[in-house]
C-alpha positions as a Markdown table, in Angstrom:
| # | Residue | x | y | z |
|---|---|---|---|---|
| 1 | Met | 14.7 | 19.2 | -70.5 |
| 2 | Gly | 11.4 | 21.0 | -71.3 |
| 3 | Arg | 8.9 | 18.1 | -71.2 |
| 4 | Leu | 7.8 | 16.0 | -68.2 |
| 5 | Val | 7.2 | 12.3 | -68.6 |
| 6 | Leu | 4.3 | 11.2 | -66.3 |
| 7 | Arg | 3.2 | 7.6 | -66.0 |
| 8 | Phe | 0.3 | 6.0 | -64.0 |
| 9 | Gly | -2.1 | 3.3 | -64.9 |
| 10 | Glu | -2.5 | 3.2 | -68.7 |
| 11 | Phe | -1.4 | 6.9 | -69.1 |
| 12 | Glu | 2.0 | 8.0 | -70.2 |
| 13 | Gly | 2.7 | 11.5 | -71.5 |
| 14 | Ser | 3.5 | 15.1 | -70.7 |
| 15 | Ala | 1.7 | 17.5 | -68.3 |
| 16 | Arg | 0.0 | 19.1 | -71.4 |
| 17 | Glu | -1.2 | 15.7 | -72.6 |
| 18 | Leu | -2.4 | 14.9 | -69.1 |
| 19 | Lys | -4.5 | 18.1 | -69.1 |
| 20 | Glu | -5.9 | 17.2 | -72.5 |
| 21 | Ala | -6.8 | 13.8 | -71.3 |
| 22 | Leu | -8.7 | 15.3 | -68.3 |
| 23 | Leu | -10.6 | 17.6 | -70.6 |
| 24 | Arg | -11.6 | 14.8 | -72.9 |
| 25 | Gly | -12.7 | 12.7 | -69.9 |
| 26 | Thr | -10.4 | 9.8 | -70.6 |
| 27 | Val | -8.7 | 10.3 | -67.2 |
| 28 | Asp | -10.7 | 10.7 | -64.0 |
| 29 | Pro | -9.2 | 13.5 | -61.8 |
| 30 | Leu | -10.3 | 11.5 | -58.7 |
| 31 | Glu | -8.0 | 8.6 | -59.8 |
| 32 | Leu | -4.9 | 10.7 | -60.2 |
| 33 | Pro | -2.0 | 9.6 | -58.0 |
| 34 | Leu | -1.2 | 13.2 | -57.0 |
| 35 | Ala | 1.8 | 12.5 | -54.8 |
| 36 | Glu | 3.4 | 10.2 | -57.4 |
| 37 | Leu | 3.0 | 12.8 | -60.1 |
| 38 | Val | 4.6 | 15.5 | -58.0 |
| 39 | Glu | 7.5 | 13.2 | -57.0 |
| 40 | Ala | 8.1 | 12.2 | -60.6 |
| 41 | Ala | 8.3 | 15.8 | -61.7 |
| 42 | Leu | 10.7 | 16.7 | -58.9 |
| 43 | Ser | 12.8 | 13.7 | -59.7 |
| 44 | Gln | 13.1 | 14.7 | -63.3 |
| 45 | Ala | 13.9 | 18.3 | -62.4 |
| 46 | Glu | 16.9 | 17.0 | -60.3 |
| 47 | Gly | 18.5 | 15.9 | -63.5 |
| 48 | Trp | 18.3 | 19.3 | -65.1 |
| 49 | Pro | 21.3 | 21.7 | -65.1 |
| 50 | Leu | 21.7 | 23.6 | -61.8 |
| 51 | Val | 21.5 | 27.0 | -63.5 |
| 52 | Glu | 18.2 | 26.1 | -65.2 |
| 53 | Arg | 16.8 | 24.7 | -61.9 |
| 54 | Ala | 17.7 | 28.0 | -60.2 |
| 55 | Arg | 15.7 | 29.9 | -62.9 |
| 56 | Leu | 12.8 | 27.5 | -62.3 |
| 57 | Ala | 12.8 | 28.1 | -58.5 |
| 58 | Pro | 9.2 | 29.6 | -58.4 |
| 59 | Glu | 7.7 | 26.6 | -60.2 |
| 60 | Leu | 9.7 | 24.0 | -58.2 |
| 61 | Ala | 8.7 | 25.8 | -55.0 |
| 62 | Ala | 5.1 | 25.6 | -55.9 |
| 63 | Leu | 5.4 | 21.8 | -56.4 |
| 64 | Leu | 7.2 | 21.4 | -53.1 |
| 65 | Leu | 4.4 | 23.2 | -51.3 |
| 66 | Leu | 1.8 | 21.0 | -53.0 |
| 67 | Arg | 3.6 | 17.9 | -51.7 |
| 68 | Phe | 2.8 | 19.0 | -48.1 |
| 69 | Phe | -0.8 | 20.0 | -48.7 |
| 70 | Leu | -2.1 | 17.1 | -50.8 |
| 71 | Pro | -5.3 | 15.6 | -49.4 |
| 72 | Lys | -4.8 | 12.7 | -47.0 |
| 73 | Asp | -8.2 | 11.1 | -47.1 |
| 74 | Glu | -11.3 | 10.8 | -49.3 |
| 75 | Glu | -13.2 | 13.4 | -47.4 |
| 76 | Glu | -11.1 | 16.3 | -48.7 |
| 77 | Asp | -11.6 | 17.9 | -52.1 |
| 78 | Arg | -9.5 | 15.7 | -54.3 |
| 79 | Glu | -10.8 | 17.3 | -57.5 |
| 80 | Glu | -9.6 | 20.7 | -56.4 |
| 81 | Ala | -6.3 | 19.2 | -55.4 |
| 82 | Ala | -6.0 | 17.5 | -58.8 |
| 83 | Arg | -6.7 | 20.8 | -60.5 |
| 84 | Arg | -3.9 | 22.6 | -58.5 |
| 85 | Thr | -1.4 | 19.8 | -59.1 |
| 86 | Val | -1.9 | 19.6 | -62.8 |
| 87 | Gly | -1.7 | 23.4 | -63.0 |
| 88 | Ala | 1.6 | 23.4 | -61.2 |
| 89 | Leu | 3.0 | 20.6 | -63.4 |
| 90 | Leu | 1.9 | 22.6 | -66.5 |
| 91 | Asp | 3.6 | 25.7 | -65.2 |
| 92 | Leu | 6.9 | 23.9 | -64.6 |
| 93 | Glu | 6.7 | 22.2 | -68.0 |
| 94 | Arg | 6.0 | 25.5 | -69.8 |
| 95 | Ala | 8.8 | 27.4 | -68.0 |
| 96 | Ala | 11.3 | 24.6 | -68.7 |
| 97 | Gly | 10.2 | 24.5 | -72.3 |
| 98 | Met | 10.8 | 28.2 | -72.7 |
| 99 | Leu | 14.3 | 27.8 | -71.2 |
| 100 | Ala | 15.1 | 24.9 | -73.5 |
| 101 | Glu | 13.9 | 26.9 | -76.6 |
| 102 | Arg | 16.1 | 29.8 | -75.6 |
| 103 | Ala | 19.1 | 27.5 | -75.1 |
| 104 | Arg | 18.6 | 26.0 | -78.6 |
| 105 | Ala | 18.3 | 29.4 | -80.1 |
| 106 | Arg | 21.7 | 30.4 | -78.6 |
| 107 | Gln | 23.6 | 27.2 | -79.1 |
| 108 | Asp | 25.4 | 28.6 | -82.2 |
| 109 | Arg | 26.5 | 31.8 | -80.5 |
| 110 | Leu | 30.0 | 32.0 | -79.0 |
| 111 | Pro | 30.3 | 34.0 | -75.8 |
| 112 | Ala | 32.6 | 36.9 | -76.1 |
| 113 | Ala | 34.6 | 38.4 | -73.2 |
| 114 | Pro | 34.0 | 42.2 | -72.6 |
| 115 | Pro | 36.9 | 44.4 | -73.7 |
| 116 | Pro | 39.3 | 45.4 | -70.9 |
| 117 | Leu | 38.8 | 48.8 | -69.3 |
| 118 | Pro | 41.3 | 51.4 | -70.3 |
| 119 | Pro | 43.6 | 52.7 | -67.6 |
| 120 | Asp | 42.3 | 55.8 | -65.8 |
| 121 | Pro | 45.1 | 58.4 | -65.6 |
| 122 | Arg | 43.1 | 60.2 | -62.9 |
| 123 | Leu | 43.7 | 57.5 | -60.3 |
| 124 | Ala | 46.8 | 58.4 | -58.3 |
| 125 | Arg | 48.9 | 55.9 | -56.6 |
| 126 | Ser | 48.5 | 55.8 | -52.9 |
| 127 | Glu | 49.9 | 54.1 | -49.9 |
| 128 | Val | 48.3 | 51.0 | -48.4 |
| 129 | Arg | 47.9 | 52.6 | -45.0 |
| 130 | Arg | 46.0 | 55.6 | -46.5 |
| 131 | Leu | 43.7 | 53.3 | -48.4 |
| 132 | Ala | 43.1 | 51.3 | -45.3 |
| 133 | Arg | 41.9 | 54.4 | -43.5 |
| 134 | Leu | 39.5 | 55.2 | -46.3 |
| 135 | Ala | 37.9 | 51.7 | -46.2 |
| 136 | Pro | 34.6 | 51.3 | -44.2 |
| 137 | Pro | 34.9 | 49.6 | -40.8 |
| 138 | Ala | 34.5 | 45.9 | -40.7 |
| 139 | Arg | 31.7 | 46.3 | -38.2 |
| 140 | Pro | 29.6 | 49.4 | -38.8 |
| 141 | Lys | 28.3 | 51.2 | -35.7 |
| 142 | Leu | 24.7 | 50.5 | -34.9 |
| 143 | Val | 22.6 | 53.5 | -35.4 |
| 144 | Leu | 20.4 | 52.9 | -32.4 |
| 145 | Ala | 23.3 | 52.2 | -30.1 |
| 146 | Ala | 24.1 | 55.9 | -30.0 |
| 147 | Ile | 20.4 | 56.7 | -29.2 |
| 148 | Ala | 20.0 | 55.7 | -25.6 |
| 149 | Gly | 16.6 | 54.2 | -24.7 |
| 150 | Phe | 15.3 | 54.2 | -28.3 |
| 151 | Gly | 13.0 | 51.2 | -28.8 |
| 152 | Leu | 9.5 | 50.0 | -29.6 |
| 153 | Arg | 7.9 | 52.4 | -27.1 |
| 154 | Glu | 9.6 | 55.5 | -28.6 |
| 155 | Ala | 9.0 | 54.4 | -32.1 |
| 156 | Trp | 5.3 | 53.8 | -31.5 |
| 157 | Arg | 5.0 | 57.1 | -29.6 |
| 158 | Arg | 6.5 | 58.9 | -32.6 |
| 159 | Met | 4.2 | 57.2 | -35.1 |
| 160 | Arg | 1.1 | 57.7 | -32.9 |
| 161 | Ala | 1.8 | 61.5 | -32.8 |
| 162 | Leu | 2.0 | 61.6 | -36.6 |
| 163 | Leu | -1.2 | 59.5 | -37.0 |
| 164 | Ala | -3.0 | 61.7 | -34.5 |
| 165 | His | -2.8 | 64.6 | -37.1 |
| 166 | Thr | -3.3 | 62.5 | -40.2 |
| 167 | Pro | -5.2 | 59.2 | -39.6 |
| 168 | Lys | -3.9 | 57.7 | -42.9 |
| 169 | Leu | -0.2 | 57.8 | -43.8 |
| 170 | Pro | 2.2 | 55.6 | -45.9 |
| 171 | Phe | 4.8 | 53.7 | -43.8 |
| 172 | Asp | 7.5 | 55.6 | -45.6 |
| 173 | Arg | 6.2 | 58.8 | -44.0 |
| 174 | Leu | 6.2 | 57.2 | -40.5 |
| 175 | Ala | 9.6 | 55.5 | -40.4 |
| 176 | Pro | 13.1 | 56.7 | -41.0 |
| 177 | Arg | 15.1 | 55.5 | -44.1 |
| 178 | Arg | 17.9 | 53.9 | -42.1 |
| 179 | Phe | 17.6 | 50.1 | -41.8 |
| 180 | Leu | 17.7 | 49.6 | -38.0 |
| 181 | Pro | 15.4 | 52.5 | -36.9 |
| 182 | Arg | 13.1 | 51.4 | -39.8 |
| 183 | Ala | 13.0 | 47.8 | -38.5 |
| 184 | Val | 12.2 | 49.1 | -34.9 |
| 185 | His | 9.3 | 51.2 | -36.3 |
| 186 | Leu | 8.0 | 48.3 | -38.3 |
| 187 | Ala | 8.1 | 46.0 | -35.3 |
| 188 | Ala | 6.2 | 48.6 | -33.2 |
| 189 | Leu | 3.7 | 49.0 | -36.0 |
| 190 | Leu | 3.0 | 45.3 | -36.3 |
| 191 | Glu | 2.4 | 45.1 | -32.5 |
| 192 | Ala | 0.0 | 48.1 | -32.8 |
| 193 | Ala | -1.8 | 46.3 | -35.6 |
| 194 | Arg | -2.1 | 43.2 | -33.5 |
| 195 | Arg | -3.7 | 45.2 | -30.8 |
| 196 | Gly | -6.2 | 46.8 | -33.2 |
| 197 | Trp | -4.9 | 50.3 | -33.0 |
| 198 | Val | -3.9 | 50.5 | -36.7 |
| 199 | Glu | -4.8 | 48.7 | -39.8 |
| 200 | Leu | -2.2 | 47.9 | -42.5 |
| 201 | Trp | -2.8 | 47.8 | -46.2 |
| 202 | Gln | -0.4 | 46.6 | -48.9 |
| 203 | Pro | -2.1 | 46.7 | -52.4 |
| 204 | Glu | 0.6 | 44.6 | -54.1 |
| 205 | Pro | 3.5 | 42.4 | -52.9 |
| 206 | Tyr | 6.5 | 44.4 | -51.9 |
| 207 | Gly | 4.6 | 47.5 | -52.6 |
| 208 | Pro | 4.1 | 50.5 | -50.2 |
| 209 | Ile | 2.4 | 49.9 | -46.9 |
| 210 | Glu | -0.6 | 52.2 | -46.0 |
| 211 | Val | -1.3 | 52.7 | -42.3 |
| 212 | Val | -4.8 | 53.7 | -41.1 |
| 213 | Arg | -5.4 | 54.7 | -37.4 |
| 214 | Arg | -8.3 | 52.8 | -35.9 |
| 215 | Ala | -7.9 | 53.7 | -32.2 |
| 216 | Pro | -5.9 | 56.3 | -30.2 |
| 217 | Gly | -3.6 | 53.5 | -28.9 |
| 218 | Glu | -1.7 | 53.2 | -25.6 |
| 219 | Glu | 1.9 | 53.0 | -24.6 |
| 220 | Leu | 3.8 | 50.0 | -25.8 |
| 221 | Asp | 5.8 | 47.9 | -23.3 |
| 222 | Glu | 9.3 | 47.0 | -24.3 |
| 223 | Ala | 8.6 | 43.4 | -23.2 |
| 224 | Val | 6.2 | 42.7 | -26.1 |
């Protein structure tokens, strides 16, 4: 693990050596068998330990996506596709190499079990029935079920009123914290964005969502 072995034509070597050959001009990027290179890398990754493959999930996912978007004919930009493919192969090889180096550095270490927790004298013995009453229900009650008639229309009406006073607000200020009402507010907000009433901004992945009002907006129909 840690080094890919790629073969085509007269070339045989790793992803790093393939990049060097492309830079020297000894390999033409238009002659690269892109699909074969991707399949060869994925086949070699199947032989790696399952734990290591899980840690390489982003790099393997990038190769799987490339397999579906490789050019099908000569009219497409094969040079750009070759650059993306070699880059994905390099990313996988580098990440696998780092994991292999870390495994070699730790091969002489023996795992030690954590010490047992001392008994807590503050925990009193209790009956099974009393503990069962304290346990959470198997099916928690839906928050919205207790609010008759609460849906997309009401969520949008609430957010529209807030945006009328302040045209730009973060989504956290517009939606409740609880999961189900928050999901209803997000669905209503996406429908409003589709209709052009608001514009959504997310500066970074998984970051806060900024909402900007673009039009007064109308009532939402529950059938959307």
